[in-house]
N, CA, C and O atoms as CSV, one atom per row, in Angstrom:
chain,resi,resn,atom,element,x,y,z
A,1,UNK,N,N,0.854,-1.164,0.000
A,1,UNK,CA,C,0.000,0.000,0.000
A,1,UNK,C,C,0.898,1.224,0.000
A,1,UNK,O,O,1.574,1.501,0.990
A,2,UNK,N,N,0.908,1.949,-1.094
A,2,UNK,CA,C,1.736,3.140,-1.233
A,2,UNK,C,C,0.898,4.379,-0.928
A,2,UNK,O,O,-0.114,4.621,-1.585
A,3,UNK,N,N,1.317,5.166,0.072
A,3,UNK,CA,C,0.598,6.387,0.468
A,3,UNK,C,C,-0.859,6.123,0.806
A,3,UNK,O,O,-1.701,7.006,0.643
A,4,UNK,N,N,-1.165,4.925,1.275
A,4,UNK,CA,C,-2.550,4.570,1.593
A,4,UNK,C,C,-3.388,4.262,0.382
A,4,UNK,O,O,-4.611,4.172,0.491
A,5,UNK,N,N,-2.758,4.093,-0.799
A,5,UNK,CA,C,-3.486,3.763,-2.027
A,5,UNK,C,C,-3.363,2.264,-2.297
A,5,UNK,O,O,-2.267,1.705,-2.274
A,6,UNK,N,N,-4.509,1.619,-2.553
A,6,UNK,CA,C,-4.479,0.185,-2.826
A,6,UNK,C,C,-5.813,-0.271,-3.389
A,6,UNK,O,O,-6.841,0.373,-3.181
A,7,UNK,N,N,-5.787,-1.371,-4.093
A,7,UNK,CA,C,-6.998,-2.082,-4.479
A,7,UNK,C,C,-7.029,-3.333,-3.608
A,7,UNK,O,O,-6.104,-4.144,-3.646
A,8,UNK,N,N,-8.080,-3.486,-2.835
A,8,UNK,CA,C,-8.215,-4.596,-1.893
A,8,UNK,C,C,-9.210,-5.601,-2.456
A,8,UNK,O,O,-10.290,-5.227,-2.915
A,9,UNK,N,N,-8.841,-6.884,-2.419
A,9,UNK,CA,C,-9.728,-7.953,-2.869
A,9,UNK,C,C,-9.735,-9.052,-1.815
A,9,UNK,O,O,-8.697,-9.402,-1.254
A,10,UNK,N,N,-10.922,-9.587,-1.558
A,10,UNK,CA,C,-11.079,-10.731,-0.656
A,10,UNK,C,C,-11.831,-11.820,-1.418
A,10,UNK,O,O,-12.591,-11.543,-2.345
A,11,UNK,N,N,-11.596,-13.068,-1.000
A,11,UNK,CA,C,-12.154,-14.196,-1.752
A,11,UNK,C,C,-12.871,-15.164,-0.822
A,11,UNK,O,O,-12.520,-15.299,0.350
A,12,UNK,N,N,-13.880,-15.834,-1.365
A,12,UNK,CA,C,-14.533,-16.940,-0.667
A,12,UNK,C,C,-13.560,-18.118,-0.637
A,12,UNK,O,O,-12.614,-18.151,-1.423
A,13,UNK,N,N,-13.779,-19.092,0.266
A,13,UNK,CA,C,-12.883,-20.256,0.330
A,13,UNK,C,C,-12.741,-21.010,-1.002
A,13,UNK,O,O,-11.726,-21.663,-1.246
A,14,UNK,N,N,-13.777,-20.911,-1.866
A,14,UNK,CA,C,-13.702,-21.605,-3.158
A,14,UNK,C,C,-12.921,-20.815,-4.206
A,14,UNK,O,O,-12.786,-21.262,-5.345
A,15,UNK,N,N,-12.402,-19.634,-3.826
A,15,UNK,CA,C,-11.607,-18.829,-4.733
A,15,UNK,C,C,-12.370,-17.754,-5.483
A,15,UNK,O,O,-11.768,-16.960,-6.206
A,16,UNK,N,N,-13.687,-17.717,-5.324
A,16,UNK,CA,C,-14.507,-16.701,-5.978
A,16,UNK,C,C,-14.357,-15.365,-5.250
A,16,UNK,O,O,-14.324,-15.329,-4.020
A,17,UNK,N,N,-14.268,-14.279,-5.996
A,17,UNK,CA,C,-14.141,-12.940,-5.427
A,17,UNK,C,C,-15.351,-12.619,-4.556
A,17,UNK,O,O,-16.490,-12.782,-4.995
A,18,UNK,N,N,-15.113,-12.159,-3.315
A,18,UNK,CA,C,-16.219,-11.806,-2.413
A,18,UNK,C,C,-16.352,-10.293,-2.242
A,18,UNK,O,O,-17.464,-9.779,-2.119
A,19,UNK,N,N,-15.219,-9.575,-2.234
A,19,UNK,CA,C,-15.226,-8.133,-2.006
A,19,UNK,C,C,-14.078,-7.492,-2.776
A,19,UNK,O,O,-12.991,-8.058,-2.887
A,20,UNK,N,N,-14.344,-6.288,-3.312
A,20,UNK,CA,C,-13.297,-5.538,-3.993
A,20,UNK,C,C,-13.559,-4.057,-3.786
A,20,UNK,O,O,-14.678,-3.580,-3.974
A,21,UNK,N,N,-12.507,-3.327,-3.393
A,21,UNK,CA,C,-12.649,-1.885,-3.224
A,21,UNK,C,C,-11.292,-1.219,-3.370
A,21,UNK,O,O,-10.249,-1.872,-3.330
A,22,UNK,N,N,-11.333,0.101,-3.540
A,22,UNK,CA,C,-10.112,0.883,-3.721
A,22,UNK,C,C,-9.965,1.875,-2.578
A,22,UNK,O,O,-10.937,2.470,-2.112
A,23,UNK,N,N,-8.735,2.034,-2.147
A,23,UNK,CA,C,-8.407,3.046,-1.142
A,23,UNK,C,C,-7.518,4.101,-1.771
A,23,UNK,O,O,-6.599,3.784,-2.525
A,24,UNK,N,N,-7.794,5.346,-1.460
A,24,UNK,CA,C,-6.945,6.480,-1.850
A,24,UNK,C,C,-6.618,7.223,-0.567
A,24,UNK,O,O,-7.507,7.711,0.129
A,25,UNK,N,N,-5.362,7.298,-0.273
A,25,UNK,CA,C,-4.979,7.955,0.975
A,25,UNK,C,C,-5.556,7.255,2.188
A,25,UNK,O,O,-5.802,7.891,3.213
A,26,UNK,N,N,-5.778,5.938,2.084
A,26,UNK,CA,C,-6.313,5.158,3.194
A,26,UNK,C,C,-7.822,5.245,3.362
A,26,UNK,O,O,-8.363,4.719,4.335
A,27,UNK,N,N,-8.514,5.903,2.429
A,27,UNK,CA,C,-9.975,6.065,2.524
A,27,UNK,C,C,-10.639,5.488,1.286
A,27,UNK,O,O,-10.046,5.444,0.209
A,28,UNK,N,N,-11.875,5.049,1.455
A,28,UNK,CA,C,-12.621,4.485,0.320
A,28,UNK,C,C,-12.722,5.486,-0.815
A,28,UNK,O,O,-12.890,6.685,-0.594
A,29,UNK,N,N,-12.618,4.970,-2.042
A,29,UNK,CA,C,-12.760,5.809,-3.231
A,29,UNK,C,C,-13.382,4.962,-4.335
A,29,UNK,O,O,-12.927,3.850,-4.604
A,30,UNK,N,N,-14.415,5.488,-4.965
A,30,UNK,CA,C,-15.048,4.770,-6.074
A,30,UNK,C,C,-15.968,3.669,-5.593
A,30,UNK,O,O,-16.619,3.805,-4.557
A,31,UNK,N,N,-16.025,2.582,-6.338
A,31,UNK,CA,C,-16.967,1.497,-6.055
A,31,UNK,C,C,-16.396,0.506,-5.046
A,31,UNK,O,O,-15.254,0.063,-5.165
A,32,UNK,N,N,-17.209,0.173,-4.059
A,32,UNK,CA,C,-16.938,-0.903,-3.108
A,32,UNK,C,C,-17.906,-2.005,-3.499
A,32,UNK,O,O,-19.118,-1.832,-3.373
A,33,UNK,N,N,-17.394,-3.135,-3.971
A,33,UNK,CA,C,-18.253,-4.186,-4.522
A,33,UNK,C,C,-18.246,-5.423,-3.633
A,33,UNK,O,O,-17.206,-5.859,-3.141
A,34,UNK,N,N,-19.446,-5.974,-3.444
A,34,UNK,CA,C,-19.634,-7.210,-2.697
A,34,UNK,C,C,-20.303,-8.197,-3.651
A,34,UNK,O,O,-21.246,-7.847,-4.360
A,35,UNK,N,N,-19.805,-9.432,-3.660
A,35,UNK,CA,C,-20.297,-10.435,-4.598
A,35,UNK,C,C,-20.956,-11.594,-3.872
A,35,UNK,O,O,-20.575,-11.937,-2.752
A,36,UNK,N,N,-21.957,-12.200,-4.523
A,36,UNK,CA,C,-22.543,-13.442,-4.045
A,36,UNK,C,C,-21.496,-14.551,-4.190
A,36,UNK,O,O,-20.563,-14.405,-4.980
A,37,UNK,N,N,-21.629,-15.655,-3.446
A,37,UNK,CA,C,-20.683,-16.770,-3.605
A,37,UNK,C,C,-20.631,-17.331,-5.031
A,37,UNK,O,O,-19.640,-17.956,-5.410
A,38,UNK,N,N,-21.690,-17.115,-5.825
A,38,UNK,CA,C,-21.687,-17.589,-7.216
A,38,UNK,C,C,-20.934,-16.640,-8.151
A,38,UNK,O,O,-20.839,-16.901,-9.350
A,39,UNK,N,N,-20.395,-15.534,-7.606
A,39,UNK,CA,C,-19.623,-14.595,-8.402
A,39,UNK,C,C,-20.411,-13.420,-8.940
A,39,UNK,O,O,-19.821,-12.474,-9.462
A,40,UNK,N,N,-21.739,-13.454,-8.827
A,40,UNK,CA,C,-22.540,-12.330,-9.318
A,40,UNK,C,C,-22.505,-11.186,-8.309
A,40,UNK,O,O,-22.383,-11.398,-7.102
A,41,UNK,N,N,-22.614,-9.984,-8.830
A,41,UNK,CA,C,-22.570,-8.781,-8.003
A,41,UNK,C,C,-23.780,-8.720,-7.083
A,41,UNK,O,O,-24.916,-8.869,-7.532
A,42,UNK,N,N,-23.536,-8.501,-5.794
A,42,UNK,CA,C,-24.599,-8.402,-4.798
A,42,UNK,C,C,-24.871,-6.954,-4.417
A,42,UNK,O,O,-26.023,-6.566,-4.227
A,43,UNK,N,N,-23.814,-6.154,-4.305
A,43,UNK,CA,C,-23.978,-4.773,-3.845
A,43,UNK,C,C,-22.805,-3.923,-4.313
A,43,UNK,O,O,-21.663,-4.380,-4.349
A,44,UNK,N,N,-23.110,-2.673,-4.672
A,44,UNK,CA,C,-22.085,-1.683,-4.991
A,44,UNK,C,C,-22.352,-0.455,-4.140
A,44,UNK,O,O,-23.470,0.059,-4.088
A,45,UNK,N,N,-21.316,-0.004,-3.484
A,45,UNK,CA,C,-21.384,1.238,-2.707
A,45,UNK,C,C,-20.409,2.204,-3.349
A,45,UNK,O,O,-19.234,1.881,-3.526
A,46,UNK,N,N,-20.885,3.381,-3.695
A,46,UNK,CA,C,-20.035,4.369,-4.356
A,46,UNK,C,C,-19.616,5.441,-3.365
A,46,UNK,O,O,-20.443,6.017,-2.658
A,47,UNK,N,N,-18.322,5.696,-3.331
A,47,UNK,CA,C,-17.750,6.689,-2.429
A,47,UNK,C,C,-17.085,7.781,-3.245
A,47,UNK,O,O,-16.441,7.510,-4.258
A,48,UNK,N,N,-17.248,9.029,-2.791
A,48,UNK,CA,C,-16.582,10.147,-3.461
A,48,UNK,C,C,-15.552,10.793,-2.563
A,48,UNK,O,O,-14.382,10.900,-2.930
A,49,UNK,N,N,-15.970,11.218,-1.409
A,49,UNK,CA,C,-15.079,11.953,-0.523
A,49,UNK,C,C,-14.785,11.075,0.688
A,49,UNK,O,O,-15.558,11.047,1.646
A,50,UNK,N,N,-13.682,10.368,0.640
A,50,UNK,CA,C,-13.309,9.538,1.777
A,50,UNK,C,C,-14.313,8.449,2.043
A,50,UNK,O,O,-14.621,7.644,1.163
A,51,UNK,N,N,-14.823,8.424,3.252
A,51,UNK,CA,C,-15.721,7.356,3.667
A,51,UNK,C,C,-17.195,7.706,3.471
A,51,UNK,O,O,-18.062,6.990,3.970
A,52,UNK,N,N,-17.493,8.777,2.767
A,52,UNK,CA,C,-18.883,9.193,2.579
A,52,UNK,C,C,-19.514,8.471,1.394
A,52,UNK,O,O,-19.070,8.602,0.253
A,53,UNK,N,N,-20.572,7.699,1.698
A,53,UNK,CA,C,-21.283,6.997,0.635
A,53,UNK,C,C,-22.119,7.977,-0.164
A,53,UNK,O,O,-22.724,8.891,0.396
A,54,UNK,N,N,-22.151,7.785,-1.475
A,54,UNK,CA,C,-22.981,8.596,-2.348
A,54,UNK,C,C,-24.172,7.792,-2.852
A,54,UNK,O,O,-25.264,8.332,-3.031
A,55,UNK,N,N,-23.958,6.494,-3.079
A,55,UNK,CA,C,-25.034,5.661,-3.609
A,55,UNK,C,C,-24.769,4.206,-3.248
A,55,UNK,O,O,-23.623,3.756,-3.229
A,56,UNK,N,N,-25.846,3.479,-2.963
A,56,UNK,CA,C,-25.775,2.039,-2.754
A,56,UNK,C,C,-26.742,1.394,-3.743
A,56,UNK,O,O,-27.907,1.782,-3.831
A,57,UNK,N,N,-26.246,0.412,-4.481
A,57,UNK,CA,C,-27.069,-0.354,-5.414
A,57,UNK,C,C,-26.976,-1.814,-4.994
A,57,UNK,O,O,-25.881,-2.369,-4.900
A,58,UNK,N,N,-28.133,-2.438,-4.739
A,58,UNK,CA,C,-28.181,-3.849,-4.362
A,58,UNK,C,C,-28.821,-4.646,-5.487
A,58,UNK,O,O,-29.669,-4.140,-6.221
A,59,UNK,N,N,-28.400,-5.901,-5.611
A,59,UNK,CA,C,-28.864,-6.756,-6.703
A,59,UNK,C,C,-29.440,-8.059,-6.176
A,59,UNK,O,O,-29.025,-8.565,-5.133
A,60,UNK,N,N,-30.407,-8.595,-6.919
A,60,UNK,CA,C,-30.886,-9.945,-6.665
A,60,UNK,C,C,-29.831,-10.929,-7.162
A,60,UNK,O,O,-28.954,-10.568,-7.946
A,61,UNK,N,N,-29.923,-12.170,-6.701
A,61,UNK,CA,C,-28.981,-13.206,-7.106
A,61,UNK,C,C,-29.013,-13.457,-8.620
A,61,UNK,O,O,-28.051,-13.978,-9.184
A,62,UNK,N,N,-30.121,-13.085,-9.273
A,62,UNK,CA,C,-30.213,-13.275,-10.728
A,62,UNK,C,C,-29.566,-12.132,-11.511
A,62,UNK,O,O,-29.541,-12.161,-12.742
A,63,UNK,N,N,-29.041,-11.119,-10.800
A,63,UNK,CA,C,-28.345,-10.014,-11.441
A,63,UNK,C,C,-29.190,-8.765,-11.647
A,63,UNK,O,O,-28.641,-7.709,-11.957
A,64,UNK,N,N,-30.506,-8.850,-11.485
A,64,UNK,CA,C,-31.338,-7.659,-11.670
A,64,UNK,C,C,-31.253,-6.764,-10.426
A,64,UNK,O,O,-30.969,-7.239,-9.327
A,65,UNK,N,N,-31.502,-5.478,-10.614
A,65,UNK,CA,C,-31.395,-4.498,-9.532
A,65,UNK,C,C,-32.521,-4.673,-8.527
A,65,UNK,O,O,-33.686,-4.795,-8.906
A,66,UNK,N,N,-32.170,-4.686,-7.234
A,66,UNK,CA,C,-33.148,-4.813,-6.155
A,66,UNK,C,C,-33.463,-3.446,-5.528
A,66,UNK,O,O,-34.621,-3.151,-5.231
A,67,UNK,N,N,-32.416,-2.602,-5.326
A,67,UNK,CA,C,-32.623,-1.336,-4.632
A,67,UNK,C,C,-31.524,-0.353,-5.031
A,67,UNK,O,O,-30.366,-0.727,-5.215
A,68,UNK,N,N,-31.922,0.922,-5.159
A,68,UNK,CA,C,-30.966,2.007,-5.394
A,68,UNK,C,C,-31.264,3.093,-4.369
A,68,UNK,O,O,-32.383,3.601,-4.301
A,69,UNK,N,N,-30.249,3.450,-3.564
A,69,UNK,CA,C,-30.395,4.484,-2.546
A,69,UNK,C,C,-29.300,5.530,-2.746
A,69,UNK,O,O,-28.151,5.192,-3.033
A,70,UNK,N,N,-29.666,6.791,-2.593
A,70,UNK,CA,C,-28.718,7.895,-2.731
A,70,UNK,C,C,-28.514,8.563,-1.379
A,70,UNK,O,O,-29.430,8.633,-0.559
A,71,UNK,N,N,-27.296,9.051,-1.162
A,71,UNK,CA,C,-26.924,9.633,0.125
A,71,UNK,C,C,-26.246,10.982,-0.052
A,71,UNK,O,O,-25.617,11.262,-1.073
A,72,UNK,N,N,-26.395,11.807,0.977
A,72,UNK,CA,C,-25.671,13.070,1.079
A,72,UNK,C,C,-25.283,13.234,2.539
A,72,UNK,O,O,-26.142,13.238,3.421
A,73,UNK,N,N,-24.005,13.368,2.787
A,73,UNK,CA,C,-23.485,13.543,4.146
A,73,UNK,C,C,-23.990,12.458,5.097
A,73,UNK,O,O,-24.325,12.731,6.249
A,74,UNK,N,N,-24.038,11.214,4.589
A,74,UNK,CA,C,-24.397,10.071,5.414
A,74,UNK,C,C,-25.878,9.834,5.623
A,74,UNK,O,O,-26.254,8.904,6.337
A,75,UNK,N,N,-26.735,10.652,5.016
A,75,UNK,CA,C,-28.184,10.468,5.160
A,75,UNK,C,C,-28.818,10.219,3.807
A,75,UNK,O,O,-28.328,10.694,2.782
A,76,UNK,N,N,-29.924,9.462,3.809
A,76,UNK,CA,C,-30.655,9.274,2.566
A,76,UNK,C,C,-31.024,10.643,1.997
A,76,UNK,O,O,-31.508,11.519,2.714
A,77,UNK,N,N,-30.786,10.807,0.696
A,77,UNK,CA,C,-31.057,12.098,0.068
A,77,UNK,C,C,-31.259,11.861,-1.427
A,77,UNK,O,O,-30.347,11.419,-2.127
A,78,UNK,N,N,-32.446,12.158,-1.898
A,78,UNK,CA,C,-32.778,11.905,-3.294
A,78,UNK,C,C,-33.642,10.659,-3.415
A,78,UNK,O,O,-34.150,10.153,-2.414
A,79,UNK,N,N,-33.810,10.167,-4.631
A,79,UNK,CA,C,-34.706,9.024,-4.829
A,79,UNK,C,C,-34.141,7.720,-4.290
A,79,UNK,O,O,-32.943,7.450,-4.385
A,80,UNK,N,N,-35.037,6.920,-3.722
A,80,UNK,CA,C,-34.767,5.536,-3.359
A,80,UNK,C,C,-35.793,4.703,-4.110
A,80,UNK,O,O,-36.995,4.955,-4.025
A,81,UNK,N,N,-35.311,3.718,-4.840
A,81,UNK,CA,C,-36.215,2.865,-5.623
A,81,UNK,C,C,-35.906,1.413,-5.301
A,81,UNK,O,O,-34.751,0.990,-5.318
A,82,UNK,N,N,-36.960,0.654,-5.007
A,82,UNK,CA,C,-36.841,-0.794,-4.818
A,82,UNK,C,C,-37.628,-1.476,-5.914
A,82,UNK,O,O,-38.674,-0.993,-6.349
A,83,UNK,N,N,-37.102,-2.617,-6.355
A,83,UNK,CA,C,-37.722,-3.364,-7.441
A,83,UNK,C,C,-38.115,-4.758,-6.980
A,83,UNK,O,O,-37.512,-5.321,-6.066
A,84,UNK,N,N,-39.133,-5.299,-7.626
A,84,UNK,CA,C,-39.466,-6.711,-7.459
A,84,UNK,C,C,-38.465,-7.527,-8.267
A,84,UNK,O,O,-37.777,-6.988,-9.134
A,85,UNK,N,N,-38.382,-8.821,-7.985
A,85,UNK,CA,C,-37.438,-9.690,-8.695
A,85,UNK,C,C,-37.695,-9.712,-10.198
A,85,UNK,O,O,-36.787,-9.992,-10.981
A,86,UNK,N,N,-38.944,-9.414,-10.608
A,86,UNK,CA,C,-39.272,-9.405,-12.040
A,86,UNK,C,C,-38.913,-8.080,-12.718
A,86,UNK,O,O,-39.141,-7.917,-13.917
A,87,UNK,N,N,-38.348,-7.126,-11.951
A,87,UNK,CA,C,-37.926,-5.842,-12.503
A,87,UNK,C,C,-38.935,-4.724,-12.374
A,87,UNK,O,O,-38.603,-3.568,-12.636
A,88,UNK,N,N,-40.158,-5.032,-11.978
A,88,UNK,CA,C,-41.167,-3.983,-11.809
A,88,UNK,C,C,-40.906,-3.211,-10.515
A,88,UNK,O,O,-40.246,-3.715,-9.607
A,89,UNK,N,N,-41.429,-1.988,-10.437
A,89,UNK,CA,C,-41.265,-1.161,-9.245
A,89,UNK,C,C,-41.944,-1.790,-8.048
A,89,UNK,O,O,-43.018,-2.378,-8.172
A,90,UNK,N,N,-41.316,-1.667,-6.879
A,90,UNK,CA,C,-41.893,-2.103,-5.610
A,90,UNK,C,C,-42.145,-0.899,-4.717
A,90,UNK,O,O,-43.221,-0.761,-4.135
A,91,UNK,N,N,-41.126,-0.008,-4.607
A,91,UNK,CA,C,-41.218,1.205,-3.782
A,91,UNK,C,C,-40.474,2.324,-4.489
A,91,UNK,O,O,-39.383,2.120,-5.020
A,92,UNK,N,N,-41.077,3.513,-4.490
A,92,UNK,CA,C,-40.398,4.721,-4.975
A,92,UNK,C,C,-40.589,5.789,-3.906
A,92,UNK,O,O,-41.708,6.220,-3.629
A,93,UNK,N,N,-39.485,6.204,-3.318
A,93,UNK,CA,C,-39.527,7.213,-2.270
A,93,UNK,C,C,-38.501,8.297,-2.579
A,93,UNK,O,O,-37.545,8.077,-3.323
A,94,UNK,N,N,-38.716,9.457,-1.998
A,94,UNK,CA,C,-37.748,10.541,-2.136
A,94,UNK,C,C,-37.401,11.048,-0.748
A,94,UNK,O,O,-38.272,11.206,0.107
A,95,UNK,N,N,-36.106,11.303,-0.537
A,95,UNK,CA,C,-35.624,11.776,0.757
A,95,UNK,C,C,-34.893,13.107,0.602
A,95,UNK,O,O,-34.243,13.370,-0.411
A,96,UNK,N,N,-35.019,13.937,1.637
A,96,UNK,CA,C,-34.234,15.152,1.753
A,96,UNK,C,C,-33.643,15.139,3.155
A,96,UNK,O,O,-34.369,15.178,4.149
A,97,UNK,N,N,-32.325,15.085,3.222
A,97,UNK,CA,C,-31.616,15.069,4.512
A,97,UNK,C,C,-32.152,14.007,5.468
A,97,UNK,O,O,-32.324,14.262,6.660
A,98,UNK,N,N,-32.416,12.801,4.927
A,98,UNK,CA,C,-32.851,11.678,5.753
A,98,UNK,C,C,-34.334,11.600,6.016
A,98,UNK,O,O,-34.789,10.638,6.636
A,99,UNK,N,N,-35.115,12.583,5.567
A,99,UNK,CA,C,-36.565,12.593,5.778
A,99,UNK,C,C,-37.312,12.345,4.480
A,99,UNK,O,O,-36.913,12.834,3.423
A,100,UNK,N,N,-38.396,11.583,4.559
A,100,UNK,CA,C,-39.242,11.412,3.383
A,100,UNK,C,C,-39.767,12.773,2.949
A,100,UNK,O,O,-40.130,13.611,3.774
A,101,UNK,N,N,-39.798,12.973,1.628
A,101,UNK,CA,C,-40.225,14.265,1.090
A,101,UNK,C,C,-40.880,14.046,-0.268
A,101,UNK,O,O,-40.328,13.367,-1.134
A,102,UNK,N,N,-42.065,14.629,-0.446
A,102,UNK,CA,C,-42.738,14.541,-1.731
A,102,UNK,C,C,-43.507,13.237,-1.899
A,102,UNK,O,O,-43.886,12.593,-0.921
A,103,UNK,N,N,-43.730,12.862,-3.147
A,103,UNK,CA,C,-44.529,11.688,-3.482
A,103,UNK,C,C,-43.773,10.399,-3.188
A,103,UNK,O,O,-42.627,10.229,-3.604
A,104,UNK,N,N,-44.432,9.491,-2.464
A,104,UNK,CA,C,-43.891,8.155,-2.198
A,104,UNK,C,C,-44.935,7.150,-2.672
A,104,UNK,O,O,-46.109,7.244,-2.316
A,105,UNK,N,N,-44.495,6.192,-3.477
A,105,UNK,CA,C,-45.416,5.239,-4.085
A,105,UNK,C,C,-44.999,3.810,-3.744
A,105,UNK,O,O,-43.815,3.496,-3.621
A,106,UNK,N,N,-46.019,2.951,-3.595
A,106,UNK,CA,C,-45.808,1.553,-3.241
A,106,UNK,C,C,-46.616,0.700,-4.220
A,106,UNK,O,O,-47.764,1.012,-4.534
A,107,UNK,N,N,-45.997,-0.379,-4.692
A,107,UNK,CA,C,-46.549,-1.164,-5.788
A,107,UNK,C,C,-46.681,-2.635,-5.395
A,107,UNK,O,O,-45.995,-3.111,-4.490
A,108,UNK,N,N,-47.577,-3.350,-6.092
A,108,UNK,CA,C,-47.687,-4.789,-5.872
A,108,UNK,C,C,-46.634,-5.527,-6.695
A,108,UNK,O,O,-45.801,-4.895,-7.345
A,109,UNK,N,N,-46.665,-6.851,-6.672
A,109,UNK,CA,C,-45.652,-7.672,-7.338
A,109,UNK,C,C,-45.647,-7.513,-8.855
A,109,UNK,O,O,-44.666,-7.858,-9.514
A,110,UNK,N,N,-46.741,-6.991,-9.408
A,110,UNK,CA,C,-46.799,-6.797,-10.860
A,110,UNK,C,C,-46.384,-5.388,-11.269
A,110,UNK,O,O,-46.275,-5.088,-12.458
A,111,UNK,N,N,-46.150,-4.514,-10.272
A,111,UNK,CA,C,-45.781,-3.139,-10.566
A,111,UNK,C,C,-46.944,-2.174,-10.573
A,111,UNK,O,O,-46.775,-1.002,-10.908
A,112,UNK,N,N,-48.142,-2.655,-10.203
A,112,UNK,CA,C,-49.318,-1.781,-10.134
A,112,UNK,C,C,-49.284,-1.002,-8.818
A,112,UNK,O,O,-49.090,-1.580,-7.748
A,113,UNK,N,N,-49.477,0.320,-8.912
A,113,UNK,CA,C,-49.459,1.156,-7.703
A,113,UNK,C,C,-50.636,0.810,-6.815
A,113,UNK,O,O,-51.779,0.760,-7.271
A,114,UNK,N,N,-50.348,0.568,-5.530
A,114,UNK,CA,C,-51.402,0.222,-4.578
A,114,UNK,C,C,-51.566,1.267,-3.480
A,114,UNK,O,O,-52.636,1.367,-2.881
A,115,UNK,N,N,-50.514,2.052,-3.207
A,115,UNK,CA,C,-50.579,3.122,-2.208
A,115,UNK,C,C,-49.702,4.280,-2.668
A,115,UNK,O,O,-48.678,4.082,-3.321
A,116,UNK,N,N,-50.121,5.484,-2.316
A,116,UNK,CA,C,-49.297,6.665,-2.581
A,116,UNK,C,C,-49.551,7.679,-1.468
A,116,UNK,O,O,-50.687,7.890,-1.043
A,117,UNK,N,N,-48.485,8.289,-1.015
A,117,UNK,CA,C,-48.555,9.261,0.066
A,117,UNK,C,C,-47.693,10.451,-0.304
A,117,UNK,O,O,-46.749,10.329,-1.085
A,118,UNK,N,N,-48.022,11.601,0.261
A,118,UNK,CA,C,-47.208,12.795,0.056
A,118,UNK,C,C,-46.642,13.214,1.406
A,118,UNK,O,O,-47.377,13.325,2.387
A,119,UNK,N,N,-45.328,13.447,1.453
A,119,UNK,CA,C,-44.628,13.810,2.685
A,119,UNK,C,C,-44.015,15.195,2.582
A,119,UNK,O,O,-43.566,15.622,1.518
A,120,UNK,N,N,-44.007,15.893,3.724
A,120,UNK,CA,C,-43.278,17.154,3.866
A,120,UNK,C,C,-42.481,17.067,5.159
A,120,UNK,O,O,-43.042,16.817,6.226
A,121,UNK,N,N,-41.171,17.275,5.062
A,121,UNK,CA,C,-40.288,17.245,6.238
A,121,UNK,C,C,-40.440,15.961,7.053
A,121,UNK,O,O,-40.396,15.989,8.283
A,122,UNK,N,N,-40.619,14.833,6.355
A,122,UNK,CA,C,-40.712,13.544,7.026
A,122,UNK,C,C,-42.082,13.212,7.579
A,122,UNK,O,O,-42.269,12.133,8.142
A,123,UNK,N,N,-43.045,14.108,7.436
A,123,UNK,CA,C,-44.402,13.872,7.949
A,123,UNK,C,C,-45.358,13.652,6.784
A,123,UNK,O,O,-45.358,14.409,5.814
A,124,UNK,N,N,-46.185,12.588,6.894
A,124,UNK,CA,C,-47.174,12.336,5.866
A,124,UNK,C,C,-48.265,13.402,5.955
A,124,UNK,O,O,-48.842,13.618,7.021
A,125,UNK,N,N,-48.548,14.072,4.826
A,125,UNK,CA,C,-49.554,15.121,4.840
A,125,UNK,C,C,-50.771,14.761,3.999
A,125,UNK,O,O,-51.850,15.314,4.210
A,126,UNK,N,N,-50.613,13.841,3.048
A,126,UNK,CA,C,-51.741,13.476,2.184
A,126,UNK,C,C,-51.663,12.007,1.812
A,126,UNK,O,O,-50.598,11.498,1.463
A,127,UNK,N,N,-52.794,11.335,1.890
A,127,UNK,CA,C,-52.928,9.993,1.340
A,127,UNK,C,C,-53.533,10.158,-0.037
A,127,UNK,O,O,-54.647,10.664,-0.171
A,128,UNK,N,N,-52.811,9.734,-1.064
A,128,UNK,CA,C,-53.286,9.915,-2.435
A,128,UNK,C,C,-54.097,8.722,-2.892
A,128,UNK,O,O,-55.081,8.879,-3.615
A,129,UNK,N,N,-53.701,7.550,-2.486
A,129,UNK,CA,C,-54.413,6.331,-2.902
A,129,UNK,C,C,-54.206,5.258,-1.882
A,129,UNK,O,O,-54.719,4.150,-2.038
């Protein structure tokens, strides 16, 4: 590790890559990747400034996206979307400084909207459906 810069990799006992990340100056930089034992990507955490996460993307074992969360200064900030295993929407929420804000929608297994709420400063103010 030169000046705290390195690419770190860890492996499962069977030799399959389990974790991979980069350090710059001893701090996380770029993508921190976690893999399922079958070698498929399970989770990616993106870092910009040291140890501060900017985004987390999680995947189902089949490789499709399960959840995308955005962060600012360590708190949820911006859209969070969860998907069903078939790729349809499950949850769509928006956060500002860790609080729910604006339209939040919840869907059934087919992607049909079943509930919707409107939030201001983390408090539900309207039930839309």
